[in-house]
C-alpha positions as CSV (number, residue, x, y, z in Angstrom):
1,M,-29.8,27.2,-1.9
2,I,-31.2,26.3,1.5
3,L,-29.5,23.3,3.3
4,V,-31.3,20.9,5.6
5,L,-28.7,19.2,7.7
6,K,-29.4,16.3,10.2
7,R,-27.6,16.5,13.5
8,Q,-27.6,15.0,17.0
9,I,-26.9,17.4,19.8
10,K,-26.4,15.7,23.1
11,G,-28.8,13.0,21.9
12,I,-31.4,15.4,20.6
13,P,-32.3,14.9,16.9
14,V,-32.4,18.2,15.1
15,L,-32.5,19.7,11.7
16,E,-30.2,22.7,10.9
17,V,-31.8,24.8,8.2
18,V,-29.4,27.4,6.7
19,G,-28.4,29.1,3.5
20,D,-25.6,27.3,1.7
21,A,-23.5,30.4,1.4
22,D,-23.9,31.2,5.1
23,R,-23.4,27.8,6.5
24,H,-20.1,28.6,8.3
25,Q,-20.9,32.2,9.1
26,P,-22.3,33.5,12.4
27,L,-26.0,34.2,11.9
28,P,-29.1,35.0,14.1
29,L,-30.2,31.7,15.5
30,V,-33.9,30.6,15.8
31,V,-34.9,27.4,17.6
32,Y,-38.4,26.5,16.3
33,Y,-40.5,23.9,18.0
34,H,-43.2,21.6,16.4
35,G,-46.6,20.8,17.9
36,W,-48.1,17.8,19.7
37,R,-47.9,14.4,17.8
38,S,-46.0,16.2,15.1
39,A,-42.3,16.2,14.2
40,K,-39.5,18.6,13.2
41,E,-40.0,17.9,9.5
42,L,-43.5,19.3,9.6
43,V,-42.2,22.8,10.4
44,L,-39.6,22.7,7.6
45,T,-41.5,25.1,5.4
46,Q,-41.4,27.8,8.1
47,A,-37.7,27.0,8.7
48,R,-36.9,27.4,5.0
49,K,-38.5,30.8,4.9
50,L,-36.6,31.9,8.0
51,A,-33.3,30.6,6.5
52,A,-34.0,32.4,3.2
53,A,-34.3,35.6,5.3
54,G,-30.7,35.1,6.7
55,M,-31.2,33.1,9.8
56,R,-29.9,29.7,11.0
57,V,-32.9,27.6,12.2
58,I,-32.8,24.7,14.5
59,L,-35.7,22.2,14.5
60,P,-35.6,19.8,17.4
61,D,-37.7,16.6,17.8
62,A,-39.4,16.9,21.2
63,L,-39.3,13.9,23.5
64,N,-41.8,11.3,22.4
65,H,-42.0,12.7,18.9
66,G,-40.3,12.1,15.5
67,E,-37.1,10.1,15.9
68,R,-37.9,9.9,19.6
69,L,-41.4,8.6,19.2
70,Q,-42.8,6.5,22.1
71,P,-46.3,5.3,22.9
72,V,-48.5,7.9,24.6
73,S,-48.9,7.3,28.4
74,E,-52.3,6.0,29.6
75,V,-52.3,8.8,32.1
76,P,-54.1,11.7,30.3
77,S,-51.9,14.6,29.2
78,W,-48.8,13.1,31.0
79,T,-46.8,12.6,27.8
80,F,-47.8,16.1,26.6
81,W,-46.4,17.8,29.7
82,Q,-43.3,15.5,29.8
83,S,-42.6,16.6,26.2
84,I,-42.8,20.3,27.0
85,Q,-40.7,19.9,30.2
86,T,-38.0,18.1,28.2
87,N,-38.0,20.9,25.6
88,L,-37.3,23.4,28.4
89,A,-34.5,21.3,29.8
90,E,-32.8,20.8,26.4
91,F,-33.0,24.4,25.2
92,S,-29.7,25.5,26.8
93,L,-28.0,22.4,25.4
94,I,-29.0,23.4,21.9
95,I,-27.9,27.1,22.4
96,D,-24.6,26.1,24.0
97,Y,-23.7,23.9,21.0
98,W,-24.0,26.7,18.5
99,R,-22.4,29.2,20.9
100,Q,-19.3,27.1,21.3
101,L,-19.0,27.0,17.5
102,N,-19.1,30.8,17.5
103,L,-22.0,30.6,15.0
104,I,-24.5,32.9,16.8
105,Q,-24.2,36.4,15.5
106,A,-23.9,39.0,18.4
107,G,-26.1,36.9,20.7
108,R,-29.1,37.2,18.5
109,I,-31.2,34.2,19.7
110,G,-34.8,33.7,18.8
111,V,-37.4,31.0,19.7
112,G,-40.7,30.1,18.3
113,G,-43.1,27.3,17.8
114,V,-46.6,26.1,17.0
115,S,-49.2,24.7,19.5
116,M,-47.2,22.7,22.0
117,G,-44.1,24.5,20.5
118,G,-45.8,27.8,21.2
119,M,-46.4,26.8,24.8
120,T,-42.7,25.9,25.0
121,T,-41.8,29.3,23.6
122,A,-43.9,31.2,26.2
123,A,-42.5,29.1,29.0
124,L,-38.9,29.7,27.9
125,L,-39.4,33.4,28.1
126,T,-39.8,33.1,31.9
127,K,-36.3,31.9,32.4
128,H,-34.1,32.8,29.5
129,P,-33.2,36.5,29.2
130,E,-30.8,35.6,26.4
131,I,-33.8,35.2,24.1
132,K,-34.1,38.4,22.0
133,A,-37.3,37.7,20.2
134,A,-40.1,35.0,20.3
135,A,-43.2,33.9,18.4
136,C,-45.9,31.9,20.2
137,I,-48.2,30.5,17.5
138,M,-51.4,28.8,18.6
139,G,-49.9,28.2,22.0
140,T,-50.9,29.5,25.4
141,P,-48.9,31.6,27.9
142,A,-51.0,30.1,30.6
143,P,-50.1,26.4,31.1
144,L,-51.6,26.3,34.5
145,A,-55.0,27.3,33.2
146,Y,-54.6,24.9,30.3
147,A,-53.7,22.0,32.6
148,R,-56.8,22.7,34.7
149,L,-58.9,22.7,31.6
150,V,-57.5,19.3,30.5
151,R,-58.1,17.8,33.9
152,E,-61.7,19.0,33.9
153,N,-62.2,17.5,30.4
154,V,-60.8,14.2,31.6
155,Q,-63.3,14.2,34.5
156,V,-66.2,15.0,32.2
157,H,-65.3,12.0,30.1
158,Q,-64.9,9.9,33.2
159,L,-61.3,8.9,32.4
160,A,-58.9,7.7,35.1
161,Q,-56.3,10.1,36.2
162,P,-54.0,10.4,39.3
163,D,-55.5,12.5,42.1
164,D,-52.2,14.3,42.5
165,L,-51.7,15.0,38.8
166,G,-51.8,18.7,39.6
167,L,-48.9,18.2,42.0
168,L,-47.0,16.1,39.6
169,T,-47.1,18.9,37.1
170,S,-46.5,21.7,39.7
171,W,-43.4,22.7,37.8
172,L,-45.7,24.6,35.4
173,T,-46.1,27.3,38.1
174,A,-42.5,28.4,37.5
175,Y,-42.9,28.6,33.7
176,D,-46.4,30.2,33.5
177,L,-45.8,33.5,31.7
178,T,-49.1,34.9,33.0
179,E,-47.8,34.5,36.6
180,Q,-44.6,36.5,35.8
181,P,-45.4,38.7,32.8
182,R,-42.5,41.1,33.6
183,A,-40.2,38.5,32.4
184,I,-41.1,39.7,28.9
185,A,-38.8,42.6,29.7
186,E,-39.6,44.7,26.7
187,R,-38.6,42.0,24.3
188,P,-40.4,41.6,20.9
189,V,-42.9,38.8,21.2
190,L,-45.5,37.8,18.7
191,F,-48.7,35.9,19.7
192,W,-51.0,34.6,16.9
193,H,-54.2,32.7,17.6
194,G,-57.4,31.9,15.8
195,T,-60.7,32.6,17.5
196,A,-62.1,29.2,16.4
197,D,-59.1,27.2,17.7
198,E,-60.5,23.9,18.8
199,R,-57.4,22.7,20.7
200,I,-56.0,25.6,22.7
201,P,-58.6,28.2,23.7
202,Y,-58.2,31.6,22.1
203,E,-59.6,33.2,25.3
204,Q,-56.4,32.2,27.2
205,V,-54.3,34.4,24.9
206,A,-57.0,37.1,24.8
207,M,-57.0,37.3,28.6
208,F,-53.2,37.7,28.6
209,E,-53.5,40.5,26.1
210,R,-55.9,42.3,28.5
211,Q,-53.6,41.5,31.5
212,I,-50.5,43.2,30.0
213,N,-52.1,45.8,27.9
214,D,-50.4,49.2,28.3
215,Q,-47.6,47.8,30.5
216,T,-44.2,49.1,29.7
217,Y,-42.5,45.7,29.9
218,A,-45.0,44.6,27.1
219,K,-44.5,47.5,24.8
220,N,-43.0,45.3,22.1
221,V,-45.6,42.5,22.3
222,T,-47.8,42.0,19.3
223,F,-51.1,40.1,19.5
224,L,-52.6,39.0,16.1
225,T,-56.1,37.6,16.3
226,A,-57.4,35.6,13.3
227,N,-61.2,35.7,13.3
228,G,-62.7,32.3,12.5
229,E,-59.4,30.6,12.1
230,R,-58.9,27.1,13.7
231,H,-55.8,25.3,14.8
232,L,-53.9,25.6,11.5
233,V,-50.9,27.4,10.2
234,K,-51.3,28.8,6.6
235,P,-48.6,30.1,4.2
236,A,-49.5,33.8,4.9
237,L,-49.0,33.3,8.6
238,M,-45.5,31.7,7.9
239,N,-44.6,34.9,6.0
240,T,-45.8,37.0,8.9
241,I,-43.6,35.0,11.3
242,T,-40.6,35.3,9.0
243,A,-41.1,39.1,8.7
244,F,-41.4,39.3,12.5
245,F,-38.0,37.6,13.1
246,K,-36.4,39.5,10.3
247,S,-37.4,42.8,11.8
248,N,-36.7,41.9,15.5
249,L,-33.8,39.6,15.6
């Protein structure tokens, strides 16, 4: 039986998803992030699959989402970037909680997520060498390029935005994986993206694949392209993600 346990970790609402028999045993730990305007409960199916494969899975609610839901700022994209930044700030708090309980097996820490959660995942790789494997699903490793695209779209639609929004989100530079690809450091990383994704452009991931192709530090990176697929996770993909973590964590 798979247990789904509600917890509060330093004020962060999370679900712990784990096999009943393994609940008190050290296990590989996977922190898995949901997408924009979603919630932790909406990635429970993926978490159950990972838990059935022998992992402890932690599903946090991002700031402004789920149990932490707040109105979206009138400043375009501001709530989006704030949510990702808070995910990054809180990652170590989550890991430290399970580390102090001695429930992380041999330092086997994984991270993954969909859409906004995928962007969180790629950003975490730039600063957290303790991550052993990661899966960026429908996200982008290029938040600077994505932020520029969002600002351009806002201008096209003649919406008001601060002139210094780029400066206000300048922290993205430090977490852009395309700016520091060597941070991958030969770790297993899975990128999955549909070519017809209407929310996060497939080309940003395709460009990154071309950028790091044949580099030694990226020898364990896998890019999966889904021709014609849109911004949607299907059951077969969940099985692929589970197999990836089972093999690499």
